[in-house]
N, C-alpha and C positions, 0 to 999 in steps of 0.2 A: 725554715730560718729565714726564707725570703720576704723581704717586706717591699709589697708594690709601693707604698707610699714614702718610701724613704727615697733620699738624695743619692742615685748611682756612685759608687765608689769611682768609678771612668764614664766620661763623655767624651766621645769623639764626632765632631759635627765637621762632616764636609771635608775632611782634611786631605790636602794634596801635597804632593812631594816631587821634585822632578831632578837626578840626576844626570846634568848633561844633556841629552836627547832622549833620556829613559825615561818613563813616567812610574816612578815606583808605587804611590799614592794617589790613586784616583778620584777622588770625592768618595772618602770613605766614612762612614759615619757608624757608630753602633756604642750602646750603654751598656755598661755592667752592674748589674744588683749585687747590693751588698748580700753577702751569706750564700756565696753561690761557688762554682766551679764553671767557669767560663772557659771554652774550648775556640782555639784560633786553629782553620786546619787550611792546607793549600799547598800547592806543589813547592819543588823552591824556585825561588823569583818571584813568590806570588805579593811578599811584599811584606811578610809577617814580622822577620825582624826588624825592619823601619818603621811599621808599625809602632812596635814596644820600646823602641829609642827614642820615639816622640811621646810617649806614655813616660818612661823616666826622665825625662825631660834634656835626652842625651843630644835629640834636635829641635830646633825650633820651627814651626810650622811655617812653611811658606805661604799657606793658604788654610783658612778653617781654623778652628779651636780643639785644643785638648785639656779636659780639666781631671784634674784627680782629687779624689776628695773634697772637691766643689774649688780645687785652688790650679793655678797655673803652673806645671812643673818645671817650667823655665824659669819666672820669676821668684817662685818660692819655693826653689829647689829643696832647702836643707826642712822644712817643715814636709814636703811632701814625702822626699827620699827616708826619712823615720819611721814612717810609718809604712817601709815598701821593705821585704825579701826579696830579692833577685838571684837568678839562678840561669848563668848564661849558658849554651851551648859549649863554649870554649873553657868554660869552667877557671877564669884566671882568678890564681892565689900564687902568693908568693914561692916558689919549690923550694927554699931555702929554710923555709918553715916547719916545724914539728905540727902538727893536728893541734897541740896543747898550745903553742903559741901562737897559731893562727886562730885559736876560740879568743886569746888574752887579748890578741890584737883587734881582732873583731868588735869584741865586748867594750871596748874603750870608745867608740863611735856612736855605741845604742843606751841610753840611760836605760832603757826598758828590759835590755840584756839580763836572762831568765838562763842563771847559771845552773839550776838544779835539773830543768827543763833540757838545758844545753849537754849536762853529764847525762841523764837519760837519752837523749837521741844517740850521744856517743855509745851507749852501749848497744841501744837497738840496732845499731847499723854497722856493730862489732868493728869499730875504728880502734886501731892502736894510737893513743894519745900520742906516744912517742916517737910515731913512724913522721920521717920527712914527708911533706907533701909531695915532693919530685918521685917520690919510691910508691907513692899509693899507686896501686891499678886502675885502670880508667873508671872503672864502677866505685871505686873505695875513693875516687878522687869526686865524682859524682855525688856518693852520699857525703863527703865532707863541705862541699860548696852547699848541700840542701841542709846541712845542718846549721850554718853559719847564718843561710836565707831565714832559717826558723826560728832559731833560738830568741830573738827577740821579740817572738809573739808580734807579728807585723799585721796590720791590719788588712793587706794587700800583700799577698805572694804571686811574684811574675815570674813565671818560667818559660824559657826560651828553648825550645827541642829539650828537655830535661834530659830524656832517654834514648839521644840519639847516640847511634853505636856502642849501645849496654846490652850485655845478655839478659835474657826474659828473667833471671831472680833479681837482677839490681832494679829493673824495670820494675817490678811487682813491689819492692821496697818503694820506690820512689811514689807510686801512684798510693801506696797504701798509706803513705804519709800526706799528701795531698789530702786522700777523703777523709784523715782523720782532724787534719786541718780544718775543715770545714764542718764537719760533724758535730766535732767536740767541743769548739770554739764560736762559732757562725762566722769566721774570717770568709773572707773572699780569695779565689785563686784564677789566675788570669794565665792560663798557659797554649803555648803555641808547640804544633807537631805537625808532622807529615803522615805517623804512624794513626792510623784511621781507628784501629782497636782501642788505644788510649783513649784518644776524644770520645768515641763511643760507651766504655766502660764507665768514664768518671765525670763526663760534663750533663750539668744543666741544662747550660745553653752552647751555642753553636754559630761561629760566624764563617763563612769560607770566602776565602778570599783567591779572587785569579786576577793575573796581571795587575794589580793594585788596585781592583774594582771589590766590592762586597758583591758578590753575586747571590749567596743568601744567607739570612740571620734569621734565629726563630730558635725557641726551646726546643730541645732536640728530641722530646719522648713527642711534641706537635709536628716536627720535622716529619720523623718516622711514620706517624700515624696518618700525614696528610698524603702519601705516597704508595703507590700500589705497583706491582709487578705481574701484569699477566703474560701468560703465554697462547699464543695464538697459531693456527695451524690452517693453512689454506688448501683448497682442493687442488691447485696446479702451483710449480714452483715460481718462486720469484727471482729474478736476477738481479733485485734493487731492494732495499728497504721500501715497505709500504707506507705511503704517506698517508699518517694517523693523526687528523686533526685533536688535540688533546694530550698528544706523546711527548716527551721532554726527552726520551730515548729510545733507539730502538736498534736490535741486535738480531743474528741471525742469518741463515743461509734456507734459501730453496723454500721448502714447506712451512718451517718452523721460524717463528720468530718472537723475542723478548720485547716487551713494553713497558718500558717506566715511564708513570704518569702520573700527574700531579691534581688528584680532588677531580679528575676529568673524565672516570672510568667508563662512566657509561657511553660518553658520547667517543672513545677508543671502541669500546664494542660493536656500537653502531657502524663506523665509518669502517673496521674489518668485516663485518655482517655484509655491508654493501658489494665487497670486493671478493664473497664467496671464502669470508674465514671465519673458522669457530674458536670460540675461548675454549683452552681446553686445561688451563691451570692458572691458578689466583693465589696471590699471597701478598704478604707485608713485604715493602722494597727492602733491602740491604743498605746498611748505611755507606756503605764503599758505592753502591748504585749510584746513590744518590748524589754523591760527593764528585763520581766521574761524570753524572749527566750536566749539573753544573758548573763545574772546572772547565770542561769542554766546549759548553755554550759560549765560552768568552773566546777559542780560537778561531 
């Protein structure tokens, strides 16, 4: 589905945003190719929601630029938002409306609204069209929000922590809908989450934010392939982590230490051997270990 020669759906260049004394975004740059699932991951306060607000045109860049479909989402808001489906963590919807009324209300804003598709999603998500939004469970409320975000078949689906606080079954439904959106129609999904298993399960690309900065941004498969997890045992117990050139994170205690490295495996092993260390185990690095290593590097 990915076309390396096509214009990125989202292009963010050196974006900065400060709130009073806090730097929310500090020179963020990224490009989202068409037809992919792009995961944005970071701890709470990393800047994920602030970045999404810029993409939606809700915030104007203080410095840098944001383009969506090659347009400025602030100056050309109507054109940009017409092709975006958005689900926020808060799931802000009129509580007094029934699900059916919510669908009709939302359809009025989107000429491309596909009523047959909306009815299909209504059935797939097992939503009662006559139930008021305020009476929906948290999970069903999220699925109702996803329905109205998807039913006009947007070119770009933006999801801000879509599974926050939801049970595993509803999370699975949401992730399944994300995958189908891309696999069946070649559309683009940009979603943020602090749940690393979600990011790893569905993303083609991933960007890790930490304290408003991009600390790593790459295809997920390349990121995972480029990192190794080594277990090194030393002849004598160490009272602190060994200094191993090429390591990006070292954890453990006494005689046994686990090392995460990025493309410098031989250098790490040689440095360990020089201080009486022996490589006893080696394998691919789990994605959560990679995330922690880069996120903590900014602290």
